[in-house]
Every structure is written in structure tokens, then in C-alpha cells.
GUTOR-129153 format. One record per atom (N, C-alpha, C, CB): residue in one letter; x, y, z. Coordinates in steps of 0.1 Angstrom, whole numbers, padded with zeros to 4 digits, always signed. Glycine has a CB too. Example, Ala and Ser with C-alpha at 12.3 -4.5 7.8 and 13.67 -1.06 7.14 Angstrom:
a+0132-0057+0078 a+0123-0045+0078 a+0132-0033+0078 a+0113-0045+0090 s+0128-0022+0071 s+0137-0011+0071 s+0129+0000+0079 s+0141-0006+0057 
//
This chain:
m+1282+0605+0967 m+1282+0614+0978 m+1288+0627+0974 m+1289+0608+0990 k+1282+0638+0977 k+1286+0651+0974 k+1300+0654+0981 k+1276+0662+0978 r+1309+0660+0974 r+1322+0664+0979 r+1322+0679+0982 r+1333+0660+0970 v+1327+0683+0993 v+1327+0697+0997 v+1342+0700+1002 v+1317+0701+1008 h+1344+0712+1005 h+1358+0716+1010 h+1359+0715+1025 h+1361+0730+1005 g+1370+0708+1029 g+1373+0707+1043 g+1379+0720+1049 g+1383+0696+1046 s+1382+0720+1061 s+1387+0732+1068 s+1400+0737+1062 s+1388+0730+1083 w+1408+0728+1056 w+1420+0732+1049 w+1419+0734+1034 w+1431+0722+1053 g+1407+0733+1029 g+1405+0735+1015 g+1405+0722+1007 g+1415+0744+1010 e+1408+0711+1013 e+1408+0698+1006 e+1394+0694+1004 e+1416+0688+1014 q+1392+0685+0994 q+1378+0680+0992 q+1376+0668+1001 q+1377+0676+0977 v+1364+0669+1007 v+1360+0658+1017 v+1345+0655+1014 v+1361+0662+1032 e+1341+0643+1019 e+1327+0639+1018 e+1318+0648+1026 e+1325+0624+1022 l+1306+0650+1022 l+1297+0659+1030 l+1296+0655+1044 l+1283+0659+1023 n+1295+0642+1047 n+1293+0638+1061 n+1306+0642+1069 n+1291+0623+1062 e+1317+0641+1063 e+1330+0645+1070 e+1330+0660+1073 e+1342+0641+1062 a+1325+0668+1064 a+1324+0682+1066 a+1314+0686+1077 a+1320+0689+1053 i+1303+0678+1078 i+1293+0680+1088 i+1300+0677+1102 i+1281+0672+1086 i+1307+0666+1103 i+1314+0662+1115 i+1324+0673+1119 i+1321+0649+1114 e+1332+0678+1110 e+1342+0688+1112 e+1335+0701+1118 e+1350+0692+1100 r+1323+0704+1112 r+1316+0716+1116 r+1310+0715+1130 r+1305+0719+1106 m+1305+0703+1133 m+1300+0701+1146 m+1311+0702+1157 m+1294+0686+1147 k+1322+0696+1154 k+1333+0697+1163 k+1338+0712+1165 k+1345+0689+1159 e+1339+0719+1154 e+1343+0733+1154 e+1333+0742+1162 e+1344+0738+1140 l+1321+0740+1160 l+1311+0748+1167 l+1310+0745+1182 l+1297+0746+1161 t+1312+0733+1186 t+1312+0729+1200 t+1324+0735+1206 t+1311+0714+1202 a+1336+0734+1200 a+1348+0739+1205 a+1347+0754+1207 a+1360+0736+1196 e+1342+0761+1197 e+1340+0776+1198 e+1332+0780+1210 e+1334+0781+1185 r+1323+0772+1215 r+1314+0775+1226 r+1319+0768+1239 r+1300+0771+1222 n+1331+0762+1238 n+1336+0755+1250 n+1326+0745+1256 n+1339+0765+1261 m+1320+0737+1246 m+1311+0727+1250 m+1316+0713+1245 m+1296+0730+1244 t+1310+0703+1250 t+1313+0690+1244 t+1302+0685+1235 t+1315+0679+1256 i+1304+0676+1227 i+1294+0670+1218 i+1283+0665+1227 i+1300+0659+1209 h+1286+0658+1238 h+1276+0653+1247 h+1267+0663+1253 h+1283+0645+1259 q+1273+0675+1256 q+1264+0686+1262 q+1255+0691+1251 q+1273+0697+1266 v+1259+0692+1239 v+1251+0697+1228 v+1240+0687+1225 v+1259+0699+1215 v+1243+0674+1225 v+1234+0663+1223 v+1223+0664+1233 v+1241+0649+1223 q+1226+0665+1246 q+1217+0666+1257 q+1207+0678+1255 q+1224+0666+1270 r+1213+0690+1252 r+1205+0702+1251 r+1196+0701+1239 r+1214+0714+1250 g+1200+0695+1228 g+1192+0694+1216 g+1182+0683+1216 g+1201+0693+1205 g+1183+0674+1226 g+1174+0663+1226 g+1177+0652+1216 g+1160+0668+1224 l+1190+0651+1212 l+1194+0640+1203 l+1196+0627+1211 l+1207+0644+1196 n+1195+0616+1204 n+1198+0603+1209 n+1214+0602+1208 n+1191+0591+1201 q+1220+0598+1219 q+1235+0597+1219 q+1239+0587+1209 q+1239+0592+1233 a+1232+0576+1207 a+1236+0566+1197 a+1236+0572+1183 a+1226+0554+1198 t+1226+0580+1180 t+1225+0587+1167 t+1238+0595+1164 t+1213+0595+1166 i+1242+0603+1173 i+1253+0612+1171 i+1266+0603+1171 i+1254+0623+1182 s+1267+0593+1179 s+1279+0584+1179 s+1281+0577+1166 s+1277+0573+1190 e+1270+0573+1160 e+1270+0567+1146 e+1276+0576+1136 e+1256+0561+1142 l+1271+0589+1137 l+1276+0599+1128 l+1291+0602+1130 l+1268+0612+1129 m+1294+0605+1142 m+1308+0609+1145 m+1318+0598+1142 m+1309+0613+1160 n+1314+0585+1143 n+1323+0574+1141 n+1322+0569+1126 n+1319+0562+1149 g+1315+0577+1118 g+1315+0574+1103 g+1306+0563+1099 g+1328+0571+1099 r+1298+0557+1108 r+1289+0546+1104 r+1276+0551+1098 r+1285+0538+1117 t+1273+0564+1100 t+1262+0570+1093 t+1268+0580+1082 t+1252+0578+1103 k+1265+0577+1070 k+1270+0585+1059 k+1261+0596+1054 k+1274+0576+1047 h+1248+0595+1058 h+1238+0605+1053 h+1230+0610+1065 h+1229+0598+1043 p+1235+0619+1073 p+1228+0624+1085 p+1215+0631+1080 p+1236+0633+1093 k+1204+0629+1088 k+1192+0635+1085 k+1192+0650+1088 k+1180+0628+1092 v+1185+0658+1081 v+1184+0672+1084 v+1179+0674+1098 v+1175+0680+1074 s+1169+0665+1103 s+1164+0666+1116 s+1174+0664+1127 s+1152+0656+1118 t+1184+0656+1124 t+1195+0654+1133 t+1204+0666+1134 t+1204+0642+1129 i+1207+0672+1123 i+1215+0684+1123 i+1207+0696+1130 i+1219+0688+1109 q+1194+0696+1128 q+1186+0706+1134 q+1186+0705+1149 q+1171+0705+1129 k+1185+0693+1154 k+1185+0691+1169 k+1199+0695+1174 k+1182+0676+1172 f+1209+0692+1167 f+1223+0696+1171 f+1224+0711+1171 f+1234+0690+1161 c+1218+0718+1161 c+1218+0732+1161 c+1210+0738+1173 c+1212+0737+1148 d+1199+0731+1176 d+1190+0735+1188 d+1199+0735+1201 d+1178+0726+1189 g+1207+0724+1202 g+1216+0723+1213 g+1226+0734+1214 g+1223+0710+1213 l+1230+0740+1203 l+1239+0751+1203 l+1232+0765+1203 l+1248+0750+1190 n+1219+0764+1201 n+1211+0776+1200 n+1214+0784+1188 n+1212+0785+1213 i+1216+0777+1176 i+1219+0784+1163 i+1209+0778+1153 i+1233+0781+1159 t+1208+0785+1142 t+1200+0780+1131 t+1207+0771+1121 t+1194+0792+1123 l+1200+0764+1113 l+1206+0756+1102 l+1214+0765+1093 l+1195+0748+1094 n+1209+0777+1091 n+1217+0787+1082 n+1231+0789+1089 n+1209+0800+1080 d+1231+0792+1102 d+1243+0794+1109 d+1253+0782+1107 d+1241+0796+1124 f+1247+0770+1109 f+1255+0758+1108 f+1262+0757+1094 f+1246+0745+1110 f+1254+0759+1083 f+1259+0757+1070 f+1266+0770+1064 f+1248+0753+1061 d+1266+0781+1072 d+1272+0793+1067 d+1287+0792+1070 d+1266+0805+1075 d+1293+0784+1062 d+1308+0781+1063 d+1313+0777+1049 d+1310+0769+1074 r+1325+0781+1046 r+1331+0779+1033 r+1331+0764+1029 r+1344+0785+1032 r+1330+0755+1039 r+1330+0741+1035 r+1318+0737+1026 r+1330+0732+1048 f+1308+0744+1028 f+1295+0740+1022 f+1292+0749+1009 f+1284+0741+1032 f+1301+0757+1005 f+1299+0765+0993 f+1305+0759+0981 f+1304+0779+0994 
//
């Protein structure tokens, strides 16, 4: 699994960085994960599996739907130092 930088500069697994980013973006917009999931048309079970660490390889389509719920692009999502 690819290792990337966490919000504090430490190395983390890619799925952990994605979870951190999802939480960060929802907090910035004063939204809950549930609200984003509903707006993006995601299955609640899919996002729960990811957030609880049971899914280690989230699909791009899952991240895209999450982005849709936030009204941002995939570029916006990954435009963060964690992913460089």
C-alpha cells in the first residue's frame, strides 16, 4: 500500500490519508459525513466500511461521489500536501 504524509507530516497509508481528508473537508463546510453521503448518492455501508478501516482500497468512483456531495472536483480533493 502506498504511504503518504498525514496532516502532521507523518507517513500514513493512503486509505488513512483519504479518511483524514474526507473528515477535514466535511468539517470545513460544517457538514457531517452522513450529509455528504446523502448528497453524493453514496451507499452508507460503503462509506462506513471505509471510515472504519475495513476497506483498504477505496474506489475512485466512491471518492468521486463523495466529492459530488461536497460539490468539489477530484482535483480539489487530492490537492493537499498529504498526496504529494
